[in-house]
N, C-alpha and C positions, 0 to 999 in steps of 0.2 A: 678714588672716583667719586664723583658730584651724587649726590641724590636723585637728581631726576636719569642720569644716566644708569643708576643702580636699579633704578624701576622698571625704565628700558630692559636692561640686562634680565632681571629677573621674570619680567613677562615674557619676552621673546624666549626665554629658558624655557618655561615650562610647557609654551605654545609648540617652539622646535620638538623638545622631548618628546610629549607625548604622540607628534607624528611620526617622528623616527623610531619611536618604540615599535607603533603597529606596523610600521613598512619594514622594520628589520623583523619583525616576527613574521609577519604576510612571505618577505621572499627571502629568511636565513642569511642575513649580515652581520654574521657575529664575527668579531676579530680576533675571538679564538674558540676553542673547543675544549669542555673538560670531561677526562675519562675519569669517572670515579672507581672504578674497578682497576686502574692503573696508577692512578695519584696523580694523571699527569695532565698537563694543558700542551694542545699544538694550537699552531697558529690557524688562521681561519677557520672554515667549513670543513670536518672532518668527519670521514663515516665512523661508527663503531668500529673498535678493535677489539680481540678477543673476545667476544662473545658478550663485553658489557655496555651500557649505553652510554652514548654521548650527550653532554648536556651541552647545550648553546645557550642557556637564559643568561650566565654571564657573559659571555660575549654579545648578547643582545644590550643586555642593558651599558656596557661600557661603551658600544659602536652607538647607544642614542646620545651615553651625555658627552661623549666628544664631539659629537654632530649637532648638538645643541648649544655647547660652548661656541663651535665656531660660529653658529648661525647667529647667538647673543651677542659676540663680541664684534662680530660684522654691524649687526643692528648698531651697537653703540658707537661706532666708526662713522656711522650717517651723522649730518647736520644733525642738530639739536631737533629742530623745527618737526625734521620728517619722523624722529624717534617719539616724540610727542603725539602723533596722532595712532598711533597703534591704542586701539581698543584694549583696556585693560581685563574685560568683560570676556577676550577670547581667550585670557589665563585659565580662565576654570570652563570654558567652552567648548574649547578644543580637545580638553583630557576628557571630557562628557563626552562628546563625539567619538571619541578612540575605543572609550569604555563599549559602547552601545556596538560599534564596529566588532570588540571582539565577543561580545555576545553572537555577533551577525557569524561572523569567523567560526566561532565555538560551536556552533548549534547543532551541530552532530551530536556532540557529547549530552546534550541537555535531552535530545528527540531518542535516546536509545534506553 
């Protein structure tokens, strides 16, 4: 992978990961659920079982990482001229916007 494609991949991956993580948390798109009381994993989103909590965070991370990898790989497949037009500032602007979106989503925890 040449330097131009690598920079395109990293920029697009960081943009896509932040956006997909926000969507994964908001819409609960987890590839798997961890049940710590049972020390077991379940496919996709599952409800808590046996009175223990269900942890979706690992599934959200995996969903975001795989989705961002796919989007970044597709971005590397486009002609070089299009990939170089991506503003590198989006690599920090989109995650920053995602952080503000999380503050908005979680505002109930801050105001109680």
